[in-house]
Every structure is written in structure tokens, then in C-alpha cells.
N, CA, C and O atoms as a GROMACS GRO file, in nm:
protein
  588
    1MET      N    1   2.402  -3.289   4.503
    1MET     CA    2   2.267  -3.177   4.483
    1MET      C    3   2.297  -3.134   4.623
    1MET      O    4   2.375  -3.182   4.705
    2THR      N    5   2.234  -3.054   4.627
    2THR     CA    6   2.212  -2.957   4.756
    2THR      C    7   2.064  -2.942   4.839
    2THR      O    8   1.989  -3.021   4.782
    3THR      N    9   2.017  -2.900   4.909
    3THR     CA   10   1.893  -2.864   4.935
    3THR      C   11   1.838  -2.762   4.885
    3THR      O   12   1.724  -2.778   4.842
    4ASN      N   13   1.884  -2.660   4.877
    4ASN     CA   14   1.806  -2.507   4.770
    4ASN      C   15   1.784  -2.647   4.683
    4ASN      O   16   1.720  -2.741   4.731
    5GLU      N   17   1.832  -2.650   4.575
    5GLU     CA   18   1.869  -2.752   4.453
    5GLU      C   19   1.719  -2.806   4.437
    5GLU      O   20   1.635  -2.784   4.349
    6LEU      N   21   1.713  -2.900   4.573
    6LEU     CA   22   1.615  -2.976   4.514
    6LEU      C   23   1.473  -2.951   4.570
    6LEU      O   24   1.375  -3.024   4.551
    7ILE      N   25   1.480  -2.793   4.669
    7ILE     CA   26   1.386  -2.774   4.723
    7ILE      C   27   1.335  -2.672   4.542
    7ILE      O   28   1.220  -2.678   4.499
    8ASP      N   29   1.444  -2.596   4.472
    8ASP     CA   30   1.383  -2.515   4.401
    8ASP      C   31   1.324  -2.642   4.192
    8ASP      O   32   1.238  -2.622   4.106
    9LYS      N   33   1.423  -2.742   4.208
    9LYS     CA   34   1.354  -2.805   4.153
    9LYS      C   35   1.144  -2.923   4.130
    9LYS      O   36   1.064  -2.966   4.047
   10MET      N   37   1.181  -2.907   4.325
   10MET     CA   38   1.021  -2.966   4.303
   10MET      C   39   0.950  -2.855   4.284
   10MET      O   40   0.838  -2.888   4.244
   11GLU      N   41   0.964  -2.715   4.296
   11GLU     CA   42   0.895  -2.596   4.290
   11GLU      C   43   0.916  -2.583   4.175
   11GLU      O   44   0.858  -2.474   4.178
   12ILE      N   45   0.975  -2.600   3.972
   12ILE     CA   46   0.933  -2.587   3.917
   12ILE      C   47   0.883  -2.645   3.865
   12ILE      O   48   0.834  -2.612   3.756
   13MET      N   49   0.865  -2.825   3.949
   13MET     CA   50   0.788  -2.898   3.929
   13MET      C   51   0.677  -2.890   3.943
   13MET      O   52   0.603  -2.919   3.848
   14GLU      N   53   0.631  -2.854   4.049
   14GLU     CA   54   0.498  -2.768   4.062
   14GLU      C   55   0.441  -2.656   3.999
   14GLU      O   56   0.319  -2.643   4.010
   15LEU      N   57   0.518  -2.555   3.923
   15LEU     CA   58   0.509  -2.495   3.881
   15LEU      C   59   0.450  -2.494   3.742
   15LEU      O   60   0.393  -2.397   3.691
   16ALA      N   61   0.477  -2.673   3.656
   16ALA     CA   62   0.478  -2.744   3.552
   16ALA      C   63   0.356  -2.805   3.558
   16ALA      O   64   0.286  -2.819   3.458
   17ALA      N   65   0.313  -2.859   3.710
   17ALA     CA   66   0.154  -2.887   3.773
   17ALA      C   67   0.063  -2.777   3.736
   17ALA      O   68  -0.045  -2.799   3.681
   18ILE      N   69   0.101  -2.669   3.764
   18ILE     CA   70  -0.024  -2.556   3.806
   18ILE      C   71  -0.017  -2.553   3.730
   18ILE      O   72  -0.109  -2.634   3.712
   19PHE      N   73   0.033  -2.516   3.574
   19PHE     CA   74   0.034  -2.483   3.411
   19PHE      C   75  -0.089  -2.587   3.392
   19PHE      O   76  -0.198  -2.529   3.392
   20SER      N   77  -0.091  -2.644   3.385
   20SER     CA   78  -0.119  -2.809   3.347
   20SER      C   79  -0.270  -2.793   3.407
   20SER      O   80  -0.368  -2.809   3.335
   21ILE      N   81  -0.283  -2.756   3.557
   21ILE     CA   82  -0.448  -2.767   3.589
   21ILE      C   83  -0.492  -2.584   3.552
   21ILE      O   84  -0.606  -2.551   3.587
   22TYR      N   85  -0.440  -2.518   3.512
   22TYR     CA   86  -0.483  -2.379   3.528
   22TYR      C   87  -0.533  -2.371   3.356
   22TYR      O   88  -0.634  -2.310   3.319
   23ALA      N   89  -0.433  -2.452   3.257
   23ALA     CA   90  -0.554  -2.505   3.108
   23ALA      C   91  -0.657  -2.541   3.152
   23ALA      O   92  -0.752  -2.465   3.130
   24ASP      N   93  -0.690  -2.684   3.239
   24ASP     CA   94  -0.740  -2.801   3.233
   24ASP      C   95  -0.896  -2.643   3.304
   24ASP      O   96  -1.008  -2.622   3.257
   25THR      N   97  -0.844  -2.591   3.393
   25THR     CA   98  -1.002  -2.510   3.437
   25THR      C   99  -0.976  -2.399   3.386
   25THR      O  100  -0.904  -2.337   3.465
   26LYS      N  101  -0.996  -2.337   3.288
   26LYS     CA  102  -1.003  -2.261   3.212
   26LYS      C  103  -0.848  -2.157   3.286
   26LYS      O  104  -0.764  -2.133   3.199
   27GLN      N  105  -0.832  -2.129   3.355
   27GLN     CA  106  -0.762  -1.995   3.400
   27GLN      C  107  -0.658  -1.972   3.319
   27GLN      O  108  -0.541  -2.011   3.321
   28ILE      N  109  -0.733  -1.887   3.231
   28ILE     CA  110  -0.622  -1.878   3.146
   28ILE      C  111  -0.532  -1.766   3.122
   28ILE      O  112  -0.436  -1.769   3.045
   29LYS      N  113  -0.584  -1.621   3.224
   29LYS     CA  114  -0.480  -1.502   3.328
   29LYS      C  115  -0.418  -1.588   3.403
   29LYS      O  116  -0.298  -1.609   3.384
   30GLU      N  117  -0.509  -1.672   3.529
   30GLU     CA  118  -0.342  -1.746   3.605
   30GLU      C  119  -0.215  -1.781   3.554
   30GLU      O  120  -0.103  -1.746   3.592
   31GLN      N  121  -0.266  -1.884   3.424
   31GLN     CA  122  -0.180  -1.938   3.361
   31GLN      C  123  -0.077  -1.866   3.322
   31GLN      O  124   0.039  -1.895   3.350
   32SER      N  125  -0.144  -1.687   3.200
   32SER     CA  126  -0.019  -1.642   3.212
   32SER      C  127   0.059  -1.592   3.310
   32SER      O  128   0.180  -1.607   3.296
   33ASP      N  129   0.038  -1.561   3.363
   33ASP     CA  130   0.092  -1.532   3.501
   33ASP      C  131   0.190  -1.636   3.522
   33ASP      O  132   0.263  -1.602   3.615
   34LEU      N  133   0.222  -1.748   3.476
   34LEU     CA  134   0.315  -1.833   3.532
   34LEU      C  135   0.432  -1.804   3.422
   34LEU      O  136   0.540  -1.808   3.482
   35PHE      N  137   0.444  -1.787   3.342
   35PHE     CA  138   0.572  -1.636   3.245
   35PHE      C  139   0.627  -1.529   3.294
   35PHE      O  140   0.541  -1.517   3.381
   36THR      N  141   0.669  -1.475   3.305
   36THR     CA  142   0.811  -1.358   3.275
   36THR      C  143   0.737  -1.213   3.224
   36THR      O  144   0.755  -1.174   3.108
   37GLU      N  145   0.662  -1.145   3.306
   37GLU     CA  146   0.685  -1.038   3.215
   37GLU      C  147   0.680  -0.999   3.036
   37GLU      O  148   0.608  -0.938   2.957
   38ASN      N  149   0.824  -1.087   3.038
   38ASN     CA  150   0.854  -1.070   2.906
   38ASN      C  151   0.876  -1.196   2.843
   38ASN      O  152   0.978  -1.200   2.775
   39ALA      N  153   0.792  -1.321   2.848
   39ALA     CA  154   0.889  -1.461   2.827
   39ALA      C  155   0.807  -1.478   2.646
   39ALA      O  156   0.712  -1.456   2.573
   40THR      N  157   0.875  -1.506   2.655
   40THR     CA  158   0.886  -1.600   2.509
   40THR      C  159   0.797  -1.755   2.478
   40THR      O  160   0.882  -1.843   2.465
   41LEU      N  161   0.706  -1.792   2.468
   41LEU     CA  162   0.614  -1.872   2.374
   41LEU      C  163   0.701  -1.904   2.213
   41LEU      O  164   0.713  -1.828   2.116
   42VAL      N  165   0.734  -1.997   2.226
   42VAL     CA  166   0.700  -2.056   2.026
   42VAL      C  167   0.640  -2.256   2.051
   42VAL      O  168   0.665  -2.364   2.105
   43SER      N  169   0.562  -2.190   1.971
   43SER     CA  170   0.515  -2.422   1.950
   43SER      C  171   0.624  -2.417   1.841
   43SER      O  172   0.714  -2.340   1.806
   44TYR      N  173   0.568  -2.545   1.802
   44TYR     CA  174   0.576  -2.608   1.694
   44TYR      C  175   0.504  -2.764   1.657
   44TYR      O  176   0.471  -2.849   1.740
   45MET      N  177   0.493  -2.769   1.535
   45MET     CA  178   0.428  -2.878   1.443
   45MET      C  179   0.480  -2.954   1.438
   45MET      O  180   0.421  -3.016   1.350
   46GLY      N  181   0.606  -3.049   1.484
   46GLY     CA  182   0.682  -3.119   1.360
   46GLY      C  183   0.788  -3.068   1.412
   46GLY      O  184   0.823  -3.084   1.529
   47LYS      N  185   0.858  -2.987   1.307
   47LYS     CA  186   0.948  -2.947   1.268
   47LYS      C  187   0.922  -2.811   1.225
   47LYS      O  188   1.010  -2.738   1.182
   48ASN      N  189   0.827  -2.785   1.234
   48ASN     CA  190   0.733  -2.582   1.129
   48ASN      C  191   0.698  -2.533   1.292
   48ASN      O  192   0.635  -2.585   1.384
   49LYS      N  193   0.784  -2.388   1.274
   49LYS     CA  194   0.678  -2.325   1.353
   49LYS      C  195   0.576  -2.285   1.290
   49LYS      O  196   0.544  -2.237   1.181
   50ILE      N  197   0.533  -2.317   1.390
   50ILE     CA  198   0.325  -2.264   1.416
   50ILE      C  199   0.329  -2.107   1.489
   50ILE      O  200   0.273  -2.017   1.426
   51ALA      N  201   0.384  -2.080   1.597
   51ALA     CA  202   0.348  -1.978   1.621
   51ALA      C  203   0.462  -1.947   1.748
   51ALA      O  204   0.543  -2.022   1.802
   52GLU      N  205   0.434  -1.811   1.767
   52GLU     CA  206   0.512  -1.743   1.855
   52GLU      C  207   0.501  -1.597   1.891
   52GLU      O  208   0.478  -1.496   1.825
   53LEU      N  209   0.534  -1.632   2.070
   53LEU     CA  210   0.441  -1.530   2.110
   53LEU      C  211   0.520  -1.454   2.227
   53LEU      O  212   0.572  -1.504   2.327
   54HIS      N  213   0.517  -1.327   2.190
   54HIS     CA  214   0.649  -1.236   2.325
   54HIS      C  215   0.510  -1.154   2.384
   54HIS      O  216   0.420  -1.082   2.343
   55GLY      N  217   0.585  -1.249   2.574
   55GLY     CA  218   0.480  -1.059   2.640
   55GLY      C  219   0.354  -1.157   2.699
   55GLY      O  220   0.263  -1.216   2.640
   56ARG      N  221   0.395  -1.148   2.852
   56ARG     CA  222   0.257  -1.210   2.916
   56ARG      C  223   0.150  -1.155   2.822
   56ARG      O  224   0.126  -1.227   2.726
   57GLN      N  225   0.117  -1.099   2.827
   57GLN     CA  226   0.019  -1.004   2.775
   57GLN      C  227  -0.089  -1.056   2.638
   57GLN      O  228  -0.211  -1.051   2.623
   58GLU      N  229   0.042  -1.117   2.538
   58GLU     CA  230   0.035  -1.156   2.366
   58GLU      C  231   0.008  -1.297   2.400
   58GLU      O  232  -0.075  -1.342   2.321
   59ILE      N  233   0.061  -1.421   2.523
   59ILE     CA  234   0.080  -1.512   2.517
   59ILE      C  235  -0.099  -1.526   2.548
   59ILE      O  236  -0.189  -1.582   2.486
   60TYR      N  237  -0.096  -1.455   2.662
   60TYR     CA  238  -0.222  -1.442   2.766
   60TYR      C  239  -0.364  -1.479   2.670
   60TYR      O  240  -0.468  -1.538   2.702
   61LYS      N  241  -0.325  -1.425   2.554
   61LYS     CA  242  -0.456  -1.358   2.482
   61LYS      C  243  -0.484  -1.477   2.338
   61LYS      O  244  -0.585  -1.520   2.282
   62SER      N  245  -0.342  -1.496   2.319
   62SER     CA  246  -0.331  -1.643   2.190
   62SER      C  247  -0.461  -1.725   2.275
   62SER      O  248  -0.582  -1.731   2.253
   63CYS      N  249  -0.368  -1.789   2.389
   63CYS     CA  250  -0.376  -1.842   2.493
   63CYS      C  251  -0.532  -1.906   2.556
   63CYS      O  252  -0.564  -2.015   2.605
   64ASN      N  253  -0.615  -1.763   2.525
   64ASN     CA  254  -0.700  -1.760   2.614
   64ASN      C  255  -0.780  -1.813   2.465
   64ASN      O  256  -0.844  -1.916   2.443
   65GLU      N  257  -0.759  -1.734   2.405
   65GLU     CA  258  -0.868  -1.758   2.222
   65GLU      C  259  -0.859  -1.895   2.212
   65GLU      O  260  -0.966  -1.956   2.206
   66PHE      N  261  -0.682  -2.003   2.207
   66PHE     CA  262  -0.700  -2.099   2.156
   66PHE      C  263  -0.824  -2.179   2.301
   66PHE      O  264  -0.935  -2.220   2.265
   67MET      N  265  -0.793  -2.186   2.410
   67MET     CA  266  -0.885  -2.328   2.511
   67MET      C  267  -0.993  -2.196   2.475
   67MET      O  268  -0.972  -2.114   2.564
   68SER      N  269  -1.068  -2.159   2.410
   68SER     CA  270  -1.185  -2.079   2.458
   68SER      C  271  -1.291  -2.238   2.335
   68SER      O  272  -1.387  -2.302   2.377
   69LEU      N  273  -1.218  -2.256   2.175
   69LEU     CA  274  -1.268  -2.314   2.126
   69LEU      C  275  -1.258  -2.481   2.209
   69LEU      O  276  -1.285  -2.570   2.129
   70PHE      N  277  -1.228  -2.527   2.337
   70PHE     CA  278  -1.297  -2.643   2.337
   70PHE      C  279  -1.305  -2.607   2.484
   70PHE      O  280  -1.236  -2.526   2.545
   71GLU      N  281  -1.441  -2.712   2.546
   71GLU     CA  282  -1.475  -2.713   2.647
   71GLU      C  283  -1.460  -2.798   2.737
   71GLU      O  284  -1.536  -2.802   2.834
   72THR      N  285  -1.351  -2.888   2.718
   72THR     CA  286  -1.321  -2.940   2.832
   72THR      C  287  -1.132  -3.040   2.733
   72THR      O  288  -1.104  -3.090   2.624
   73ALA      N  289  -1.053  -3.008   2.888
   73ALA     CA  290  -0.931  -2.979   2.841
   73ALA      C  291  -0.846  -3.094   2.986
   73ALA      O  292  -0.871  -3.112   3.106
   74HIS      N  293  -0.766  -3.133   2.910
   74HIS     CA  294  -0.692  -3.228   3.055
   74HIS      C  295  -0.572  -3.313   2.998
   74HIS      O  296  -0.572  -3.404   2.915
   75HIS      N  297  -0.454  -3.247   3.079
   75HIS     CA  298  -0.316  -3.205   3.029
   75HIS      C  299  -0.272  -3.361   3.120
   75HIS      O  300  -0.330  -3.363   3.228
   76MET      N  301  -0.208  -3.450   3.103
   76MET     CA  302  -0.122  -3.600   3.157
   76MET      C  303   0.032  -3.536   3.159
   76MET      O  304   0.087  -3.539   3.049
   77ASN      N  305   0.103  -3.481   3.262
   77ASN     CA  306   0.216  -3.423   3.292
   77ASN      C  307   0.325  -3.508   3.282
   77ASN      O  308   0.320  -3.553   3.396
   78GLY      N  309   0.479  -3.600   3.199
   78GLY     CA  310   0.495  -3.671   3.289
   78GLY      C  311   0.646  -3.643   3.281
   78GLY      O  312   0.682  -3.545   3.347
   79GLN      N  313   0.757  -3.717   3.203
   79GLN     CA  314   0.919  -3.687   3.254
   79GLN      C  315   0.993  -3.582   3.324
   79GLN      O  316   1.040  -3.680   3.381
   80HIS      N  317   1.041  -3.497   3.367
   80HIS     CA  318   1.044  -3.332   3.395
   80HIS      C  319   1.236  -3.336   3.437
   80HIS      O  320   1.284  -3.375   3.543
   81LEU      N  321   1.298  -3.293   3.340
   81LEU     CA  322   1.387  -3.296   3.415
   81LEU      C  323   1.412  -3.185   3.429
   81LEU      O  324   1.358  -3.111   3.346
   82ILE      N  325   1.468  -3.143   3.495
   82ILE     CA  326   1.525  -2.975   3.535
   82ILE      C  327   1.679  -2.938   3.552
   82ILE      O  328   1.716  -3.026   3.629
   83ASN      N  329   1.777  -2.868   3.527
   83ASN     CA  330   1.894  -2.801   3.550
   83ASN      C  331   1.884  -2.719   3.588
   83ASN      O  332   1.852  -2.623   3.518
   84ILE      N  333   1.907  -2.708   3.732
   84ILE     CA  334   1.951  -2.538   3.830
   84ILE      C  335   2.090  -2.522   3.766
   84ILE      O  336   2.176  -2.611   3.763
   85THR      N  337   2.105  -2.370   3.704
   85THR     CA  338   2.129  -2.298   3.651
   85THR      C  339   2.253  -2.231   3.731
   85THR      O  340   2.373  -2.248   3.709
   86ASP      N  341   2.182  -2.134   3.847
   86ASP     CA  342   2.242  -2.047   3.947
   86ASP      C  343   2.093  -2.108   4.048
   86ASP      O  344   2.017  -2.204   4.058
   87SER      N  345   2.122  -1.972   4.107
   87SER     CA  346   2.007  -1.941   4.153
   87SER      C  347   1.898  -1.878   4.154
   87SER      O  348   1.801  -1.892   4.230
   88THR      N  349   1.915  -1.791   4.052
   88THR     CA  350   1.766  -1.731   4.001
   88THR      C  351   1.739  -1.834   3.838
   88THR      O  352   1.649  -1.812   3.758
   89HIS      N  353   1.795  -1.892   3.831
   89HIS     CA  354   1.766  -1.929   3.631
   89HIS      C  355   1.784  -2.121   3.666
   89HIS      O  356   1.814  -2.158   3.780
   90ALA      N  357   1.770  -2.186   3.593
   90ALA     CA  358   1.728  -2.286   3.535
   90ALA      C  359   1.654  -2.337   3.398
   90ALA      O  360   1.554  -2.274   3.362
   91THR      N  361   1.692  -2.429   3.333
   91THR     CA  362   1.661  -2.488   3.178
   91THR      C  363   1.576  -2.649   3.232
   91THR      O  364   1.611  -2.710   3.333
   92GLY      N  365   1.468  -2.693   3.143
   92GLY     CA  366   1.475  -2.827   3.168
   92GLY      C  367   1.391  -2.860   3.081
   92GLY      O  368   1.360  -2.771   3.002
   93THR      N  369   1.327  -2.995   3.062
   93THR     CA  370   1.260  -3.026   2.962
   93THR      C  371   1.110  -3.080   3.087
   93THR      O  372   1.084  -3.095   3.207
   94ALA      N  373   1.065  -3.088   2.984
   94ALA     CA  374   0.878  -3.166   3.075
   94ALA      C  375   0.794  -3.220   2.933
   94ALA      O  376   0.799  -3.178   2.817
   95TYR      N  377   0.719  -3.324   2.991
   95TYR     CA  378   0.656  -3.450   2.830
   95TYR      C  379   0.493  -3.404   2.935
   95TYR      O  380   0.486  -3.375   3.055
   96ASN      N  381   0.376  -3.415   2.826
   96ASN     CA  382   0.267  -3.374   2.835
   96ASN      C  383   0.234  -3.499   2.706
   96ASN      O  384   0.274  -3.540   2.597
   97ILE      N  385   0.094  -3.526   2.855
   97ILE     CA  386  -0.024  -3.558   2.739
   97ILE      C  387  -0.136  -3.485   2.703
   97ILE      O  388  -0.211  -3.578   2.673
   98THR      N  389  -0.201  -3.385   2.685
   98THR     CA  390  -0.300  -3.361   2.620
   98THR      C  391  -0.386  -3.390   2.541
   98THR      O  392  -0.354  -3.437   2.432
   99THR      N  393  -0.562  -3.361   2.589
   99THR     CA  394  -0.684  -3.480   2.569
   99THR      C  395  -0.720  -3.315   2.606
   99THR      O  396  -0.706  -3.252   2.711
  100LEU      N  397  -0.786  -3.262   2.436
  100LEU     CA  398  -0.853  -3.140   2.371
  100LEU      C  399  -1.022  -3.208   2.370
  100LEU      O  400  -1.030  -3.328   2.342
  101ILE      N  401  -1.124  -3.151   2.394
  101ILE     CA  402  -1.252  -3.168   2.289
  101ILE      C  403  -1.338  -3.052   2.252
  101ILE      O  404  -1.341  -2.941   2.304
  102GLY      N  405  -1.411  -3.101   2.144
  102GLY     CA  406  -1.440  -2.944   2.118
  102GLY      C  407  -1.531  -3.019   1.945
  102GLY      O  408  -1.557  -3.134   1.911
  103LYS      N  409  -1.544  -2.948   1.911
  103LYS     CA  410  -1.613  -2.908   1.759
  103LYS      C  411  -1.544  -2.931   1.656
  103LYS      O  412  -1.438  -2.976   1.698
  104ASP      N  413  -1.542  -2.926   1.540
  104ASP     CA  414  -1.434  -2.923   1.444
  104ASP      C  415  -1.578  -2.837   1.356
  104ASP      O  416  -1.700  -2.839   1.372
  105GLU      N  417  -1.484  -2.768   1.260
  105GLU     CA  418  -1.573  -2.727   1.157
  105GLU      C  419  -1.735  -2.792   1.135
  105GLU      O  420  -1.806  -2.699   1.172
  106ASN      N  421  -1.786  -2.857   1.111
  106ASN     CA  422  -1.841  -2.964   1.124
  106ASN      C  423  -1.968  -2.934   1.205
  106ASN      O  424  -2.066  -3.008   1.193
  107GLY      N  425  -1.970  -2.852   1.269
  107GLY     CA  426  -2.055  -2.906   1.446
  107GLY      C  427  -1.977  -3.036   1.475
  107GLY      O  428  -1.881  -2.984   1.531
  108ASN      N  429  -1.947  -3.176   1.477
  108ASN     CA  430  -1.894  -3.290   1.510
  108ASN      C  431  -1.786  -3.270   1.635
  108ASN      O  432  -1.691  -3.196   1.661
  109LYS      N  433  -1.859  -3.383   1.701
  109LYS     CA  434  -1.744  -3.338   1.852
  109LYS      C  435  -1.628  -3.476   1.842
  109LYS      O  436  -1.630  -3.594   1.807
  110THR      N  437  -1.541  -3.386   1.891
  110THR     CA  438  -1.397  -3.456   1.860
  110THR      C  439  -1.353  -3.458   2.034
  110THR      O  440  -1.403  -3.446   2.146
  111ALA      N  441  -1.257  -3.475   1.983
  111ALA     CA  442  -1.144  -3.484   2.051
  111ALA      C  443  -1.016  -3.474   2.033
  111ALA      O  444  -1.019  -3.551   1.937
  112THR      N  445  -0.936  -3.453   2.038
  112THR     CA  446  -0.745  -3.433   1.997
  112THR      C  447  -0.631  -3.441   2.070
  112THR      O  448  -0.586  -3.339   2.123
  113LYS      N  449  -0.580  -3.537   2.079
  113LYS     CA  450  -0.501  -3.570   2.126
  113LYS      C  451  -0.354  -3.588   2.063
  113LYS      O  452  -0.310  -3.628   1.955
  114ASN      N  453  -0.287  -3.528   2.211
  114ASN     CA  454  -0.156  -3.453   2.176
  114ASN      C  455  -0.047  -3.510   2.240
  114ASN      O  456  -0.042  -3.561   2.351
  115ASN      N  457   0.040  -3.495   2.157
  115ASN     CA  458   0.200  -3.598   2.258
  115ASN      C  459   0.304  -3.460   2.275
  115ASN      O  460   0.394  -3.451   2.192
  116ILE      N  461   0.295  -3.385   2.349
  116ILE     CA  462   0.396  -3.230   2.328
  116ILE      C  463   0.563  -3.262   2.432
  116ILE      O  464   0.566  -3.320   2.540
  117TYR      N  465   0.657  -3.219   2.375
  117TYR     CA  466   0.756  -3.257   2.518
  117TYR      C  467   0.810  -3.078   2.527
  117TYR      O  468   0.889  -3.051   2.437
  118TYR      N  469   0.781  -2.975   2.609
  118TYR     CA  470   0.836  -2.832   2.639
  118TYR      C  471   1.000  -2.827   2.612
  118TYR      O  472   1.042  -2.941   2.594
  119GLU      N  473   1.080  -2.749   2.604
  119GLU     CA  474   1.164  -2.722   2.618
  119GLU      C  475   1.178  -2.593   2.709
  119GLU      O  476   1.158  -2.486   2.651
  120ASP      N  477   1.206  -2.588   2.832
  120ASP     CA  478   1.207  -2.495   2.899
  120ASP      C  479   1.344  -2.381   2.945
  120ASP      O  480   1.459  -2.425   2.949
  121THR      N  481   1.315  -2.235   2.978
  121THR     CA  482   1.406  -2.128   3.048
  121THR      C  483   1.327  -2.093   3.207
  121THR      O  484   1.228  -2.019   3.205
  122TYR      N  485   1.365  -2.138   3.313
  122TYR     CA  486   1.297  -2.099   3.386
  122TYR      C  487   1.413  -1.954   3.524
  122TYR      O  488   1.531  -1.939   3.554
  123GLU      N  489   1.296  -1.894   3.555
  123GLU     CA  490   1.384  -1.760   3.598
  123GLU      C  491   1.276  -1.736   3.697
  123GLU      O  492   1.154  -1.727   3.678
  124LYS      N  493   1.381  -1.726   3.860
  124LYS     CA  494   1.312  -1.717   4.029
  124LYS      C  495   1.363  -1.518   3.971
  124LYS      O  496   1.455  -1.453   3.922
  125VAL      N  497   1.166  -1.501   4.046
  125VAL     CA  498   1.158  -1.353   4.007
  125VAL      C  499   1.058  -1.343   4.102
  125VAL      O  500   0.945  -1.392   4.100
  126ASN      N  501   1.164  -1.208   4.267
  126ASN     CA  502   1.092  -1.226   4.344
  126ASN      C  503   1.050  -1.341   4.444
  126ASN      O  504   0.940  -1.354   4.498
  127GLY      N  505   1.122  -1.392   4.454
  127GLY     CA  506   1.144  -1.513   4.502
  127GLY      C  507   1.006  -1.616   4.431
  127GLY      O  508   0.944  -1.676   4.518
  128LYS      N  509   0.961  -1.637   4.300
  128LYS     CA  510   0.878  -1.731   4.263
  128LYS      C  511   0.899  -1.798   4.095
  128LYS      O  512   0.856  -1.742   3.994
  129TRP      N  513   0.977  -1.932   4.097
  129TRP     CA  514   0.999  -1.976   3.960
  129TRP      C  515   0.890  -1.935   3.876
  129TRP      O  516   0.770  -1.952   3.895
  130LEU      N  517   0.961  -1.868   3.766
  130LEU     CA  518   0.806  -1.852   3.586
  130LEU      C  519   0.830  -1.880   3.504
  130LEU      O  520   0.937  -1.934   3.532
  131ILE      N  521   0.813  -1.897   3.365
  131ILE     CA  522   0.835  -1.933   3.275
  131ILE      C  523   0.959  -1.833   3.233
  131ILE      O  524   0.966  -1.711   3.247
  132ALA      N  525   1.040  -1.910   3.184
  132ALA     CA  526   1.075  -1.733   3.090
  132ALA      C  527   1.062  -1.747   2.938
  132ALA      O  528   1.024  -1.660   2.860
  133LYS      N  529   1.101  -1.868   2.911
  133LYS     CA  530   1.092  -1.918   2.751
  133LYS      C  531   1.033  -2.032   2.795
  133LYS      O  532   1.024  -2.076   2.909
  134ARG      N  533   0.969  -2.101   2.626
  134ARG     CA  534   0.931  -2.193   2.662
  134ARG      C  535   0.864  -2.283   2.478
  134ARG      O  536   0.764  -2.266   2.408
  135ASN      N  537   0.971  -2.362   2.469
  135ASN     CA  538   0.932  -2.421   2.336
  135ASN      C  539   0.802  -2.569   2.322
  135ASN      O  540   0.765  -2.681   2.358
  136SER      N  541   0.790  -2.489   2.267
  136SER     CA  542   0.623  -2.632   2.290
  136SER      C  543   0.613  -2.712   2.149
  136SER      O  544   0.556  -2.687   2.043
  137TYR      N  545   0.716  -2.849   2.208
  137TYR     CA  546   0.729  -2.950   2.022
  137TYR      C  547   0.577  -3.030   2.062
  137TYR      O  548   0.567  -3.107   2.157
  138PHE      N  549   0.478  -2.998   1.982
  138PHE     CA  550   0.394  -3.119   1.899
  138PHE      C  551   0.405  -3.199   1.859
  138PHE      O  552   0.381  -3.178   1.740
  139VAL      N  553   0.444  -3.358   1.880
  139VAL     CA  554   0.516  -3.440   1.816
  139VAL      C  555   0.432  -3.492   1.767
  139VAL      O  556   0.428  -3.507   1.645
  140TYR      N  557   0.309  -3.549   1.877
  140TYR     CA  558   0.241  -3.632   1.767
  140TYR      C  559   0.090  -3.547   1.791
  140TYR      O  560   0.053  -3.463   1.872
  141SER      N  561   0.037  -3.604   1.696
  141SER     CA  562  -0.188  -3.486   1.683
  141SER      C  563  -0.273  -3.612   1.626
  141SER      O  564  -0.229  -3.656   1.520
  142GLU      N  565  -0.375  -3.670   1.673
  142GLU     CA  566  -0.438  -3.677   1.583
  142GLU      C  567  -0.594  -3.692   1.666
  142GLU      O  568  -0.592  -3.716   1.786
  143LYS      N  569  -0.735  -3.674   1.591
  143LYS     CA  570  -0.798  -3.592   1.600
  143LYS      C  571  -0.857  -3.738   1.555
  143LYS      O  572  -0.812  -3.824   1.480
  144THR      N  573  -1.061  -3.722   1.685
  144THR     CA  574  -1.027  -3.812   1.682
  144THR      C  575  -1.195  -3.794   1.674
  144THR      O  576  -1.223  -3.745   1.784
  145LEU      N  577  -1.349  -3.815   1.579
  145LEU     CA  578  -1.456  -3.816   1.632
  145LEU      C  579  -1.576  -3.848   1.804
  145LEU      O  580  -1.661  -3.902   1.873
  146ILE      N  581  -1.551  -3.825   1.796
  146ILE     CA  582  -1.661  -3.811   1.967
  146ILE      C  583  -1.824  -3.886   1.926
  146ILE      O  584  -1.906  -3.816   1.866
  147LYS      N  585  -1.856  -4.022   1.961
  147LYS     CA  586  -2.021  -4.075   1.914
  147LYS      C  587  -2.064  -4.011   2.022
  147LYS      O  588  -2.184  -4.010   2.049
   0.00000   0.00000   0.00000
């Protein structure tokens, strides 16, 4: 592995960390700027597709609406494998556990824990790594009441 490949991998790992921090701090505009202009974001619950978004603006709008449902979010990143294909393209698989605190339809405070993995395609644009395509796989989701 070359020094440039190591630097690229570290920059992509930082991209994933910043993505989660922006979600937790509800900086959704900044988070959506981590996608390329024409990015695609597809979400699956198990094997069922639940959403498909195209372009940074659509991603921002949908993520902003979704995150507004929760008073608190906490993302914990796990293992992250990255394959650098060339100087401006890479792919990766990243794991994440997310806890979202909000209210259910009856007004009860709940915690929703999601185990997720992402299949990503990254693109380096103007010297900065961005997410060009993300498939989000919600493997497990559990909602509990908070007393």
C-alpha cells in the first residue's frame, strides 16, 4: 500500500466520522454536503427497499425531515473497510449502531436502536473525498420505551 493510499483511506474514515457527528449534532446541511451533487442514497430494511434519494438537495430534504422527528441521535461507528480503486474513486463497507430518541405516535418517549451497514462508493472532488453512492442496510431495529 502506498502512502497516498493510506492518506486516502484515513480521509475516507474521517468522512465517515464527520457524517455521524453531523447527524448527532443535527447539522444536516453540512452532512448533505458530504455527498456529491448527483449522489444516490438508497435505504433497505432487511431486503426491502424503503427509500431511494437522488441528488444532494433531495438527500438534505429527506434527512432533515427524518432527523427532525428525534430530540437526540447517537451514532457509533465500527469497522470500515476501504478499497481505493484509483486516485479519485474508492468503495467501502462501514458499520454503525445508531440510537435515536424521540416520541412515538402516542407521545411516549422511545429509543430506537438500529444496526446498520453501508455499502459506499466514494469520489474525490476538488481534492476532497465525498459519498457518491450509499446503500444503507438496516439489519436490525429495536424500539424501547424510556421511562
